[in-house]
MMTF fields as JSON, N, C-alpha, C and O atoms, coordinates in Angstrom:
{
  "mmtfVersion": "1.0.0",
  "mmtfProducer": "UNKNOWN",
  "numBonds": 355,
  "numAtoms": 356,
  "numGroups": 89,
  "numChains": 1,
  "numModels": 1,
  "chainsPerModel": [1],
  "groupsPerChain": [89],
  "chainIdList": ["A"],
  "bondAtomList": [4, 2, 8, 6, 12, 10, 16, 14, 20, 18, 24, 22, 28, 26, 32, 30, 36, 34, 40, 38, 44, 42, 48, 46, 52, 50, 56, 54, 60, 58, 64, 62, 68, 66, 72, 70, 76, 74, 80, 78, 84, 82, 88, 86, 92, 90, 96, 94, 100, 98, 104, 102, 108, 106, 112, 110, 116, 114, 120, 118, 124, 122, 128, 126, 132, 130, 136, 134, 140, 138, 144, 142, 148, 146, 152, 150, 156, 154, 160, 158, 164, 162, 168, 166, 172, 170, 176, 174, 180, 178, 184, 182, 188, 186, 192, 190, 196, 194, 200, 198, 204, 202, 208, 206, 212, 210, 216, 214, 220, 218, 224, 222, 228, 226, 232, 230, 236, 234, 240, 238, 244, 242, 248, 246, 252, 250, 256, 254, 260, 258, 264, 262, 268, 266, 272, 270, 276, 274, 280, 278, 284, 282, 288, 286, 292, 290, 296, 294, 300, 298, 304, 302, 308, 306, 312, 310, 316, 314, 320, 318, 324, 322, 328, 326, 332, 330, 336, 334, 340, 338, 344, 342, 348, 346, 352, 350],
  "bondOrderList": [1, 1, 1, 1, 1, 1, 1, 1, 1, 1, 1, 1, 1, 1, 1, 1, 1, 1, 1, 1, 1, 1, 1, 1, 1, 1, 1, 1, 1, 1, 1, 1, 1, 1, 1, 1, 1, 1, 1, 1, 1, 1, 1, 1, 1, 1, 1, 1, 1, 1, 1, 1, 1, 1, 1, 1, 1, 1, 1, 1, 1, 1, 1, 1, 1, 1, 1, 1, 1, 1, 1, 1, 1, 1, 1, 1, 1, 1, 1, 1, 1, 1, 1, 1, 1, 1, 1, 1],
  "groupList": [{"groupName": "UNK", "atomNameList": ["N", "CA", "C", "O"], "elementList": ["N", "C", "C", "O"], "formalChargeList": [0, 0, 0, 0], "bondAtomList": [1, 0, 2, 1, 3, 2], "bondOrderList": [1, 1, 2], "singleLetterCode": "X", "chemCompType": "L-PEPTIDE LINKING"}],
  "groupTypeList": [0, 0, 0, 0, 0, 0, 0, 0, 0, 0, 0, 0, 0, 0, 0, 0, 0, 0, 0, 0, 0, 0, 0, 0, 0, 0, 0, 0, 0, 0, 0, 0, 0, 0, 0, 0, 0, 0, 0, 0, 0, 0, 0, 0, 0, 0, 0, 0, 0, 0, 0, 0, 0, 0, 0, 0, 0, 0, 0, 0, 0, 0, 0, 0, 0, 0, 0, 0, 0, 0, 0, 0, 0, 0, 0, 0, 0, 0, 0, 0, 0, 0, 0, 0, 0, 0, 0, 0, 0],
  "groupIdList": [1, 2, 3, 4, 5, 6, 7, 8, 9, 10, 11, 12, 13, 14, 15, 16, 17, 18, 19, 20, 21, 22, 23, 24, 25, 26, 27, 28, 29, 30, 31, 32, 33, 34, 35, 36, 37, 38, 39, 40, 41, 42, 43, 44, 45, 46, 47, 48, 49, 50, 51, 52, 53, 54, 55, 56, 57, 58, 59, 60, 61, 62, 63, 64, 65, 66, 67, 68, 69, 70, 71, 72, 73, 74, 75, 76, 77, 78, 79, 80, 81, 82, 83, 84, 85, 86, 87, 88, 89],
  "secStructList": [7, 7, 7, 6, 6, 2, 2, 2, 2, 6, 1, 1, 1, 7, 7, 7, 1, 7, 2, 2, 2, 2, 2, 2, 2, 2, 2, 2, 2, 2, 2, 2, 2, 2, 2, 2, 2, 2, 2, 2, 2, 2, 2, 7, 7, 2, 2, 2, 2, 2, 2, 2, 2, 2, 2, 2, 2, 2, 2, 2, 2, 2, 2, 2, 2, 2, 2, 2, 6, 6, 6, 6, 2, 2, 2, 2, 1, 1, 6, 6, 6, 6, 6, 2, 2, 2, 2, 7, 7],
  "xCoordList": [104.04, 102.583, 101.702, 101.752, 100.826, 99.918, 98.932, 98.746, 98.183, 97.971, 96.476, 96.741, 95.338, 93.812, 93.807, 93.554, 94.139, 93.89, 94.952, 94.522, 96.401, 97.115, 96.624, 96.897, 96.125, 95.094, 94.408, 93.835, 94.314, 92.968, 94.0, 93.682, 94.238, 95.33, 96.446, 96.93, 96.357, 97.374, 96.668, 97.199, 94.957, 94.076, 93.876, 93.103, 94.169, 93.558, 92.596, 92.281, 92.143, 90.691, 90.546, 91.301, 88.643, 88.611, 86.861, 86.114, 86.544, 84.744, 84.451, 85.168, 83.467, 82.807, 82.497, 81.976, 83.055, 83.248, 81.834, 81.727, 81.078, 79.996, 78.519, 78.094, 77.703, 76.957, 75.432, 74.735, 75.612, 74.235, 74.488, 73.704, 75.716, 75.154, 74.934, 74.387, 75.877, 74.873, 73.954, 73.228, 73.304, 71.423, 70.465, 69.348, 71.138, 70.481, 70.137, 69.12, 71.132, 71.537, 71.102, 70.985, 70.888, 70.21, 68.63, 67.989, 68.184, 66.616, 66.904, 66.522, 67.526, 67.203, 67.369, 67.175, 67.68, 68.488, 66.797, 66.293, 66.439, 65.54, 63.921, 63.126, 63.745, 62.832, 62.756, 61.725, 63.926, 64.038, 63.935, 63.267, 64.204, 64.039, 62.608, 62.02, 62.075, 59.998, 59.491, 58.577, 60.121, 59.87, 59.51, 58.558, 60.968, 61.141, 60.791, 60.783, 60.383, 60.257, 57.949, 57.257, 57.53, 56.373, 55.428, 54.235, 56.585, 56.729, 56.603, 55.975, 57.194, 57.614, 56.843, 56.078, 56.573, 55.083, 53.873, 53.975, 53.17, 52.877, 52.552, 51.589, 53.655, 53.909, 53.634, 52.916, 54.105, 54.33, 52.524, 51.339, 53.286, 51.866, 51.735, 52.748, 50.639, 50.746, 52.198, 53.018, 52.214, 53.748, 55.015, 55.581, 55.145, 56.209, 56.035, 57.158, 55.044, 54.673, 55.678, 56.589, 54.809, 55.33, 56.885, 57.611, 56.967, 58.672, 59.419, 60.399, 58.985, 58.949, 59.158, 60.087, 58.04, 58.058, 59.307, 59.995, 59.835, 59.781, 61.976, 62.629, 62.593, 63.524, 63.79, 64.752, 62.647, 62.494, 62.559, 63.474, 61.728, 62.024, 64.028, 64.707, 64.306, 65.987, 66.68, 67.552, 66.156, 66.732, 67.123, 68.058, 65.95, 65.831, 66.242, 66.599, 66.294, 67.082, 68.601, 69.413, 68.704, 70.426, 70.782, 71.356, 70.361, 70.438, 70.707, 71.484, 69.624, 69.311, 70.637, 71.393, 71.159, 72.602, 73.244, 73.502, 73.731, 74.381, 74.786, 75.948, 73.871, 73.745, 74.162, 74.991, 73.491, 74.324, 75.613, 76.067, 76.195, 77.618, 78.388, 79.611, 77.445, 78.495, 78.449, 79.081, 77.252, 77.097, 78.128, 79.003, 78.241, 78.827, 80.126, 80.596, 81.007, 82.044, 82.31, 83.276, 81.085, 82.068, 81.674, 81.552, 81.328, 80.775, 82.282, 83.218, 82.171, 83.94, 85.3, 86.119, 84.931, 86.338, 85.69, 85.333, 85.09, 84.445, 85.471, 86.401, 84.722, 85.619, 86.717, 86.752, 87.852, 89.241, 90.038, 91.161, 88.645, 89.773, 89.668, 90.796, 88.29, 88.35, 88.949, 89.404, 89.248, 90.177, 91.809, 92.603, 92.114, 93.7, 94.024, 95.158, 92.611, 92.428, 92.739, 93.231, 92.343, 92.356, 93.796, 94.392, 94.417, 95.58, 96.994, 98.049, 96.519, 98.352, 98.119, 97.088, 99.477, 99.944, 99.964, 100.253],
  "yCoordList": [135.229, 134.932, 136.174, 137.116, 136.324, 138.028, 137.853, 136.75, 138.91, 139.722, 139.569, 139.565, 139.47, 139.541, 140.483, 140.069, 141.879, 143.44, 142.509, 142.334, 142.019, 141.981, 140.38, 140.37, 139.667, 137.887, 138.816, 138.208, 139.917, 140.564, 141.95, 142.064, 142.131, 143.305, 142.305, 142.452, 141.591, 140.466, 139.412, 138.919, 139.624, 138.671, 137.475, 136.812, 136.965, 136.021, 135.561, 134.378, 136.366, 136.839, 138.372, 139.125, 137.969, 138.823, 138.81, 137.926, 140.109, 140.723, 140.794, 141.104, 140.541, 140.505, 142.126, 142.928, 142.35, 144.0, 143.905, 144.931, 143.094, 143.385, 142.708, 141.953, 143.022, 142.69, 142.572, 141.694, 144.241, 144.29, 143.247, 142.305, 143.378, 142.663, 140.805, 139.937, 140.876, 139.523, 139.451, 138.737, 139.906, 140.198, 140.269, 139.769, 140.959, 141.077, 139.386, 138.923, 139.019, 137.657, 136.251, 135.147, 136.73, 135.759, 135.809, 134.771, 136.78, 137.223, 136.266, 135.103, 136.919, 136.132, 134.535, 133.804, 134.346, 132.597, 132.003, 130.881, 132.845, 132.378, 132.301, 131.37, 133.437, 133.414, 132.724, 132.687, 132.122, 130.941, 130.121, 129.426, 129.348, 128.086, 127.812, 127.074, 128.78, 128.92, 128.747, 127.958, 129.533, 129.391, 127.929, 127.605, 127.33, 125.984, 124.595, 123.412, 125.73, 124.04, 123.802, 122.786, 125.47, 124.992, 124.598, 124.296, 124.712, 124.013, 122.7, 122.033, 122.348, 120.62, 120.458, 119.538, 121.096, 120.175, 120.414, 119.34, 121.042, 121.11, 119.06, 118.333, 118.846, 117.54, 116.392, 115.408, 116.568, 115.905, 114.816, 115.15, 113.452, 112.762, 112.935, 113.144, 112.824, 113.045, 112.958, 113.846, 111.308, 110.956, 112.178, 112.944, 111.962, 112.697, 114.024, 114.496, 114.956, 116.537, 116.304, 116.965, 114.931, 114.651, 114.92, 115.535, 113.718, 114.072, 115.502, 115.913, 115.866, 117.157, 118.472, 119.269, 118.556, 119.348, 118.506, 119.413, 117.227, 116.995, 116.707, 115.766, 117.436, 117.963, 118.884, 119.083, 119.718, 121.76, 121.614, 122.165, 120.955, 121.122, 120.966, 121.762, 120.101, 119.229, 120.17, 120.462, 121.196, 122.129, 123.281, 123.681, 123.501, 124.596, 124.876, 126.021, 123.596, 123.201, 123.428, 123.83, 123.02, 122.156, 124.184, 124.707, 124.917, 126.093, 127.416, 128.36, 127.078, 127.709, 127.107, 127.978, 125.742, 125.735, 126.516, 127.607, 126.096, 126.842, 128.285, 128.614, 129.073, 130.437, 130.839, 131.744, 130.039, 130.098, 129.633, 129.734, 129.119, 129.02, 129.705, 129.68, 130.763, 131.633, 132.988, 133.736, 133.288, 134.49, 133.979, 134.812, 133.056, 132.983, 132.863, 133.92, 132.43, 132.97, 134.286, 134.819, 134.996, 136.563, 136.806, 138.03, 136.414, 137.364, 137.245, 137.964, 135.997, 135.501, 136.487, 136.943, 136.502, 137.758, 138.451, 137.792, 139.318, 140.19, 140.73, 141.538, 139.714, 140.265, 139.469, 138.646, 139.191, 138.702, 140.473, 140.922, 141.148, 142.424, 143.244, 143.371, 144.04, 144.699, 144.416, 145.352, 143.004, 142.465, 142.796, 142.967, 142.838, 143.003, 144.147, 144.394, 145.291, 146.784, 147.398, 148.47, 146.499, 147.113, 146.825, 147.678, 145.797, 145.507, 145.86, 146.026, 145.961, 146.688, 147.621, 148.11, 148.079, 149.732, 150.214, 151.364],
  "zCoordList": [119.348, 119.436, 119.041, 119.832, 117.828, 117.427, 118.306, 118.82, 118.589, 119.214, 118.386, 117.183, 118.554, 118.262, 116.969, 115.838, 117.307, 116.506, 115.111, 113.971, 115.62, 115.061, 113.59, 112.389, 114.146, 113.495, 112.557, 111.653, 112.514, 112.063, 110.891, 109.707, 111.017, 110.468, 109.054, 107.932, 109.864, 109.25, 107.413, 106.418, 108.072, 107.199, 107.818, 107.125, 108.671, 109.884, 110.416, 110.542, 110.714, 111.232, 109.757, 109.143, 109.887, 109.307, 109.268, 108.848, 109.859, 109.831, 108.737, 107.786, 108.749, 107.606, 107.351, 108.126, 105.852, 105.58, 104.363, 103.691, 104.139, 103.183, 103.368, 102.494, 104.61, 105.857, 104.489, 103.98, 104.419, 103.497, 102.501, 102.388, 101.647, 100.543, 100.673, 99.992, 102.231, 102.178, 102.643, 101.951, 103.79, 103.857, 102.616, 102.485, 101.819, 100.392, 99.486, 98.967, 99.603, 99.164, 99.771, 99.239, 101.196, 102.198, 101.914, 101.748, 101.879, 101.246, 99.76, 99.627, 98.905, 97.641, 97.476, 96.504, 98.425, 98.243, 99.248, 99.179, 99.837, 101.317, 100.598, 100.725, 99.904, 98.428, 97.195, 96.523, 96.849, 95.895, 96.38, 95.614, 97.58, 98.388, 98.23, 97.44, 99.409, 99.54, 98.106, 97.864, 97.088, 95.962, 94.772, 94.061, 95.107, 94.657, 95.223, 94.883, 96.726, 97.68, 97.618, 97.682, 97.459, 97.179, 96.086, 96.125, 94.756, 93.195, 93.168, 92.345, 94.058, 94.125, 94.939, 94.651, 96.229, 97.513, 95.976, 95.382, 95.418, 94.318, 93.899, 94.142, 93.331, 92.216, 93.828, 93.648, 94.971, 95.894, 96.553, 96.558, 97.02, 97.084, 99.13, 99.797, 99.633, 101.018, 101.766, 101.997, 102.11, 102.141, 101.86, 102.639, 100.436, 99.991, 100.437, 100.613, 100.736, 101.44, 103.36, 103.858, 103.941, 105.021, 105.311, 106.093, 103.721, 104.123, 103.968, 104.588, 103.385, 102.908, 103.777, 103.638, 104.769, 105.9, 106.859, 107.328, 107.304, 108.417, 107.247, 107.697, 106.16, 105.637, 106.27, 107.012, 105.916, 106.448, 107.798, 108.41, 108.374, 110.297, 110.754, 111.403, 110.327, 109.85, 109.801, 110.619, 108.124, 108.163, 109.245, 109.939, 108.957, 110.002, 111.057, 111.335, 112.119, 113.238, 113.173, 114.006, 111.86, 111.783, 111.771, 112.726, 110.674, 110.432, 111.61, 111.469, 113.01, 114.294, 114.811, 115.242, 114.888, 115.619, 115.061, 115.568, 113.685, 113.424, 113.292, 113.057, 113.438, 113.695, 114.954, 115.047, 116.397, 117.641, 118.029, 119.169, 117.05, 116.965, 116.303, 116.437, 115.093, 115.332, 115.191, 114.445, 116.367, 117.516, 118.434, 118.673, 118.905, 120.285, 119.506, 119.927, 118.754, 118.343, 118.389, 118.935, 117.573, 116.977, 118.14, 118.104, 119.37, 120.693, 120.805, 120.454, 121.462, 121.594, 121.616, 122.414, 120.013, 119.543, 119.81, 120.787, 119.877, 120.382, 121.667, 121.66, 123.024, 123.951, 123.645, 124.56, 122.696, 123.08, 122.684, 122.914, 121.922, 120.647, 122.074, 122.55, 123.178, 124.466, 125.347, 126.003, 125.804, 126.72, 126.619, 127.545, 124.711, 124.753, 124.199, 123.789, 124.117, 123.933, 125.696, 126.048, 126.351, 127.64, 127.945, 128.602, 127.581, 128.438, 127.92, 128.533, 125.861, 125.962, 125.536, 125.075, 125.711, 126.118, 124.306, 123.976]
}
């Protein structure tokens, strides 16, 4: 059985090394979504706009849940690394 450090070294676990690039791409995608949503919203009826708003709300809730899960998993991985660093010679 491999330790967490060994798994990272062997490529089984990998922390992101492109955070800056990912953040830039994320911002670009948010701007794109916002622009298309605004354009689409201008062509919709009142009822359709309400449906679009409900879709946006559900999407934002899903993203929130997914981000929380990613945070928890990342934090747990950090704790495992810390624990193994303290127990391994």
